[in-house]
ROKE-120264 format. One line per 3 residues: for each residue z, x, y of C-alpha. Coordinates in Angstrom, 1 decimal, always signed. Each point is the difference from the previous one (the first is absolute). Layout:
Z,X,Y  ...
END
This chain:
+0.0,+0.0,+0.0  -0.9,+1.2,+3.5  +2.1,-1.0,+3.0
-1.2,+0.6,+3.6  +1.1,-0.9,+3.5  -2.5,-1.1,+2.7
+0.9,+0.1,+3.6  -1.9,-2.1,+2.6  +0.3,-2.1,+3.2
+0.1,-3.2,-2.1  +0.8,-0.9,-3.6  -3.5,-1.5,-0.3
-1.7,+3.4,+0.9  +2.2,+1.8,-2.5  -0.8,-2.5,-2.8
-3.7,+0.4,+0.8  +0.3,+3.8,-0.3  +1.9,-0.3,-3.3
-2.6,-2.4,-1.5  -2.8,+2.3,+1.0  +1.6,+3.1,-1.5
+1.9,-1.3,-3.0  -2.2,-2.9,-0.9  +0.6,-3.7,-0.5
+2.7,+0.5,-2.6  +2.4,+1.7,+2.4  +3.3,-1.8,+0.2
+2.0,-0.4,+3.3  +3.5,+1.4,-0.7  +1.6,-0.2,+3.5
-0.9,-0.3,+3.7  +2.4,+0.8,+2.8  +0.2,+1.5,+3.5
-0.5,+3.7,-0.2  +3.0,+2.2,+0.5  +0.5,+1.8,+3.3
-1.1,+3.3,-1.6  -3.2,-1.5,-1.3  -0.8,-2.3,+3.0
-2.6,+2.4,+1.3  -2.1,-0.7,-3.2  +0.0,-3.8,+0.6
+2.2,-3.0,+0.9  +0.2,-1.2,-3.6  +0.4,+1.7,-3.3
-1.5,-1.9,-3.0  +0.6,+1.3,-3.5  -2.5,-0.6,-2.8
+0.0,+0.8,-3.7  -2.8,+0.3,-2.5  -0.4,+1.1,-3.5
-1.7,+3.5,-0.2  -0.8,+1.0,-3.5  -1.5,+3.3,+1.1
+1.8,+3.2,+1.1  +1.6,+0.5,+3.4  -3.2,+1.4,+1.3
-2.0,-3.1,-1.0  -0.9,-2.8,+2.4  +1.8,-3.3,-0.7
-2.9,-1.9,+1.3  -2.4,+1.4,-2.5  -0.2,-1.5,-3.5
+1.2,+2.4,-2.7  -1.5,+0.2,-3.4  +2.4,-1.1,-2.7
+0.7,+2.4,-2.8  -2.0,-0.7,-3.1  +1.1,+0.0,-3.6
-1.7,+2.2,-2.6  -3.1,-1.6,-1.2  +1.4,-1.2,-3.3
-0.4,-3.5,-1.4  +3.7,-0.4,-0.7  +1.9,+0.9,+3.1
-2.4,-1.0,+2.8  +1.0,-3.7,+0.3  +3.7,+0.8,-0.5
-0.1,+2.5,+2.8  -1.6,-2.6,+2.3  +2.6,-2.6,-0.8
+2.8,+2.5,+0.5  -1.4,+1.1,+3.4  -0.4,-3.6,+1.2
+3.5,-0.8,-1.0  +1.3,+3.0,+1.9  -2.0,-0.8,+3.1
+1.3,-3.6,+0.0  +3.6,+1.2,-0.4  -0.5,+2.4,+2.9
-1.4,-2.7,+2.2  +3.0,-2.2,-0.8  +2.4,+2.8,+0.9
-1.8,+0.6,+3.3  +0.1,-3.7,+0.8  +3.8,-0.1,-0.6
+0.4,+3.1,+2.2  -2.0,-1.7,+2.8  +2.1,-3.1,-0.2
+3.3,+2.0,+0.2  -1.3,+2.1,+2.9  -1.2,-3.1,+1.9
+3.3,-1.8,-0.5  +1.9,+3.0,+1.1  -2.2,+0.7,+3.1
+0.1,-3.6,+1.3  +3.4,-1.0,-1.4  -1.5,-3.0,-1.8
+2.6,-2.7,-0.5  +0.7,-1.4,-3.4  -1.9,-3.2,+0.5
-3.3,+1.9,+0.1  +0.2,+0.5,-3.7  -2.2,+2.3,-2.1
-3.4,-1.6,+0.7  -2.2,+2.7,+1.5  -2.0,-2.4,+2.3
+3.2,-1.3,+1.5  +1.7,+3.3,+0.5  -3.2,+1.5,+1.5
-0.4,-2.9,+2.4  +3.6,+0.2,+1.1  -0.3,+3.8,+0.6
-3.2,-0.4,+1.9  +1.2,-2.8,+2.3  +3.3,+1.8,+0.6
-1.9,+3.2,+0.9  -2.0,-2.0,+2.6  +3.3,-1.0,+1.7
-0.2,-3.7,-0.9  +3.4,-1.6,+0.3  +1.9,+0.3,-3.3
+0.8,-3.8,-0.2  -3.7,-0.8,+0.5  -1.0,+2.6,-2.6
+2.2,-1.7,-2.6  -1.3,-3.5,+0.9  -3.6,+1.1,-0.3
+0.3,+2.0,-3.1  +1.9,-2.6,-1.9  -2.4,-2.7,+1.1
-3.0,+2.1,-1.0  +1.5,+0.6,-3.4  +0.5,-3.8,-0.5
-3.5,-0.7,+1.3  -1.6,+2.6,-2.3  +2.0,-1.4,-3.0
-1.2,-3.6,+0.7  -3.5,-1.6,-0.4  -2.7,+2.5,+1.0
-2.2,-2.2,+2.0  -0.8,+2.4,+2.9  -2.8,+2.5,-0.4
+0.8,+3.6,-0.7  -0.1,+2.4,+2.9  -2.9,+2.4,-0.6
+1.2,+3.6,-0.1  -1.7,+3.4,-0.2  -0.7,+1.1,-3.5
+0.9,-3.3,-1.7  +1.9,-3.3,+0.4  +3.4,-0.1,+1.7
+2.9,-1.7,-1.6  +1.0,-3.6,+0.7  +3.2,+1.4,+1.5
-1.9,+2.0,+2.6  -1.9,-3.2,+1.0  +3.2,-2.0,+0.1
+1.7,+2.7,+2.1  -2.7,-0.2,+2.6  +0.1,-3.8,+0.0
+3.8,+0.0,+0.5  -0.3,+2.5,+2.9  -2.7,-2.0,+1.7
+1.9,-3.2,-0.2  +2.8,+1.4,+2.2  -1.9,+0.9,+3.2
-2.6,-1.5,+2.3  -2.7,+1.4,+2.2  -1.6,-1.5,+3.1
-2.2,+2.2,+2.1  -0.3,-2.5,+2.9  +0.5,+0.2,+3.7
+1.5,-2.9,+2.0  +1.2,-3.4,-0.9  -2.6,-2.0,-2.0
-0.4,-2.8,+2.6  +0.7,+1.9,+3.2  -2.6,+1.1,+2.5
-0.1,+2.7,+1.1  +1.4,+2.1,-2.8  +3.2,+1.6,+1.2
+1.5,+2.9,-1.9  +3.3,+1.7,+0.8  +1.1,+3.3,-1.7
+3.7,+0.6,-0.3  +1.9,+2.8,-1.7  +2.3,+3.0,+0.2
-0.9,+3.0,+2.2  -2.6,+2.4,-1.5  -1.4,-2.6,-2.4
-3.4,+0.3,+1.5  -0.3,-3.4,+1.8  -2.2,+1.2,+2.9
-2.5,+1.9,-2.1  -0.1,-2.9,-2.5  -0.6,-2.5,+2.8
-3.0,+2.1,+1.2  -1.4,+0.2,-3.5  +0.2,-3.8,-0.3
-1.6,-0.5,+3.4  -3.0,+2.3,-1.0  -0.5,-1.4,-3.5
+0.5,-3.7,+0.7  -0.8,-0.3,+3.8  -2.4,+2.7,+1.1
-2.0,+0.2,-3.3  -0.3,-3.8,-0.1  -0.9,-0.1,+3.8
+2.9,-2.4,+0.7  +1.5,+0.0,+3.5  +3.4,+1.9,-0.5
+3.0,+0.5,+2.2  +2.7,+2.6,-0.5  +3.5,-0.7,+1.4
+2.9,+2.4,+0.1  +3.6,-1.1,+0.4  +1.4,+3.4,-0.9
+1.8,+1.1,+3.1  +2.6,+1.9,-2.0  -2.0,+3.0,-1.1
-1.3,+2.5,+2.7  -3.8,-0.2,+0.4  -0.3,-2.5,-2.9
-2.0,-2.4,+2.1  -2.2,+2.9,+1.3  -1.0,+0.9,-3.5
-1.2,-3.5,-0.7  -1.6,-0.2,+3.4  -2.1,+3.1,-0.9
-1.1,-1.6,-3.2  -1.0,-3.2,+1.7  -2.1,+1.9,+2.5
-1.8,+1.9,-2.7  -0.6,-3.2,-2.0  -1.0,-1.9,+3.1
+2.4,-2.9,-0.6  +2.5,-1.7,+2.3  +3.5,+1.3,+0.4
+3.3,-1.1,+1.7  +3.5,+1.3,+0.2  +2.8,-2.6,+0.2
+3.7,+0.3,+0.4  +1.3,-3.5,-0.8  -0.7,-2.7,-2.6
-0.6,-2.5,+2.8  -2.9,+2.2,+1.2  -1.2,+0.4,-3.5
-0.2,-3.8,-0.5  -1.8,-0.4,+3.3  -2.5,+2.8,-0.9
-0.8,-1.6,-3.3  -0.8,-3.3,+1.7  -2.2,+1.7,+2.6
-2.0,+1.9,-2.7  -0.8,-2.7,-2.5  -3.7,+0.8,+0.5
+0.6,+3.1,-2.2  -0.4,-0.4,-3.8  +2.6,+2.6,-0.8
+3.2,+1.0,+1.8  +2.1,+2.9,-1.3  +3.6,+0.5,+1.1
+1.7,+3.4,-0.3  +3.8,-0.1,+0.1  +2.8,+2.5,+0.4
+1.2,+1.9,-3.0  +3.5,-1.3,-0.7  +2.3,+2.2,-2.2
+2.7,-1.7,-2.1  +2.6,+0.5,+2.7  -2.2,-1.2,+2.9
-1.0,-3.4,-1.4  +2.4,-1.7,+2.4  -2.4,+0.9,+2.8
-2.7,-2.0,-1.8  +1.7,-3.4,+0.5  -2.4,-1.2,+2.7
-3.1,+1.1,-2.0  +1.4,-1.3,-3.2  +0.6,-3.5,+1.5
-3.5,+0.0,+1.4  -1.8,+1.0,-3.2  +2.2,-2.3,-2.2
-1.0,-3.0,+2.1  -3.7,+0.6,+0.3  -1.8,-1.3,-3.1
-3.3,+1.2,+1.4  +1.0,+3.7,-0.2  -0.5,+1.8,-3.3
+2.8,+2.7,-0.1  -0.5,+3.0,-2.4  +2.9,+2.2,-0.8
-1.3,+3.6,+0.0  +1.9,+2.3,-2.4  -0.6,+3.6,-1.2
-0.6,+0.2,-3.7  +1.8,+3.4,+0.0  +3.4,-1.6,+1.0
+2.8,+0.1,-2.6  +0.3,-3.3,-2.0  +3.5,-0.7,+1.2
-0.9,+0.6,+3.7  -3.1,-2.1,-0.4  +2.0,-3.0,-1.3
+2.5,+0.3,+2.8  -2.8,+0.2,+2.7  -1.8,-3.0,-1.5
+3.1,-2.1,+0.0  +0.9,+1.0,+3.6  -3.5,-0.9,+1.3
+0.2,-3.4,-1.4  +1.3,-1.2,+3.4  -3.6,+0.5,+1.3
-1.3,-2.2,-2.8  -2.9,+2.2,-1.3  -2.4,-1.9,-2.3
-1.6,+3.0,-1.7  +0.8,+3.6,-0.9  -2.3,+2.9,+1.0
+0.6,+3.4,-1.5  -1.1,+3.3,+1.7  +0.1,+3.7,-1.0
-1.0,-0.5,-3.6  -1.4,+3.5,+0.1  +3.6,+1.4,+0.6
+1.5,-1.1,-3.3  -0.8,-0.1,-3.7  +2.4,-2.9,-0.9
-1.1,-3.5,+0.9  +2.5,-2.2,-1.9  +2.0,-0.8,+3.1
-3.1,-1.7,+1.5  -0.1,-2.3,-3.1  +3.7,-0.5,-0.1
+0.2,-1.2,+3.6  -3.0,-2.3,-0.4  +1.6,-1.5,-3.1
+3.4,-0.3,+1.5  -1.0,-1.6,+3.3  -3.0,-1.9,-1.4
-1.9,+1.0,+3.2  -3.7,+0.8,-0.6  -1.3,+3.5,+0.5
-2.7,+0.2,+2.7  -1.3,+3.5,+0.5  +0.5,+3.7,-1.1
-0.6,+3.1,+2.2  -0.6,+3.3,-1.6  -0.3,+2.5,+2.9
-0.4,+0.5,+3.7  -3.8,-0.4,+0.2  -1.2,-3.0,+2.1
-1.3,-2.3,-1.4  -0.7,+1.5,-3.4  +3.5,+0.4,-1.5
+0.7,-3.7,-0.5  -0.6,-2.4,-2.9  +0.9,-3.5,-1.0
+3.0,-0.5,-2.3  -1.6,-1.3,-3.1  +1.8,-0.8,-3.4
-2.2,+2.6,-1.8  +0.8,+2.7,+2.5  +3.8,-0.5,-0.3
-0.2,-0.1,-3.8  -1.9,+3.3,+0.2  +2.6,+1.5,+2.2
+3.1,-0.9,-2.0  -1.4,+0.1,-3.5  -2.3,+3.0,+0.5
-3.0,-1.4,-1.9  +2.2,-1.7,-2.6  -2.4,+0.0,-2.9
+0.1,+3.8,+0.0  +3.5,+0.6,+1.3  +1.8,-2.2,-2.5
-1.7,+1.6,-3.0  +0.6,+3.5,+1.3  +3.5,-0.5,+1.3
END
């Protein structure tokens, strides 16, 4: 058996490198944050194991020729049977070793049991930072679904059919979140969108991306409004963007002025409102804005959150911003993290639909709609391959 560690920026990149070098039979033994001493090699360390019948100098990815028995009529079949038995036993021992290592690495609870599909799914979702209670709910429901009538089609996988459990797992995950890449209230005209969120979440840049993609590109009359008078030069940044884009722009200091400006500019098809970044301790200062947004059914408020935020802090911020009555969650900075389970956990916990994702600073390229398939890809890392290799 050959064991090798791969270091990379993301677990997915390390898995791809291992599969390319060791072949499709490589087994994932463990994945974890790299130690401080090894951090220069990559953010994550992923350990793989594979059977290597050759010598230490041989390549594990290249097939090795099995030893042949002497060409006698009596012992040829016996040798083949003995060899097959030994290989089967070795595979069984390796599988037991993998299960023990997985249970140790992820501290699998007793309810997970010995089923490899269940333990692999638990380990994978936990490694993605999905909330532990949610992981248990999903995995148990997927196991029950897979054990019941198999009416749903199998999920096609690379190199063969995926198991019913993998399909059930994806279905259970998808049942627990919603997506809605929409702007503005459905019956309102014009479409009015307000972005709220903590400081540094990327509200202003995201607002400009939305204005370009859904206003300028569609040739819709667009107005940008800033009520961010807390941050130095915040309005000037948005003013510069508006000048470059050739769209209207206004800076307002009160909600009364904001209400009047909206009424005066109903000839625009899109109105985007940039708000101050309120930290957890500053939300008392948002009472006037919170009252205004919570009483305006024609304003579509998106809570902008960085995907790189710790899950516990993310939950606290989401709950604190509930006073502003956001209708959707918009996640930024997906390029700054390799764990996306917190996005799913908050969408499942709050039942608020996900609207958009941003993946960098480029305007307007680094933005995409939040689709079910995209989130499944992020948290399950191409599940048809990852579950079989985990």
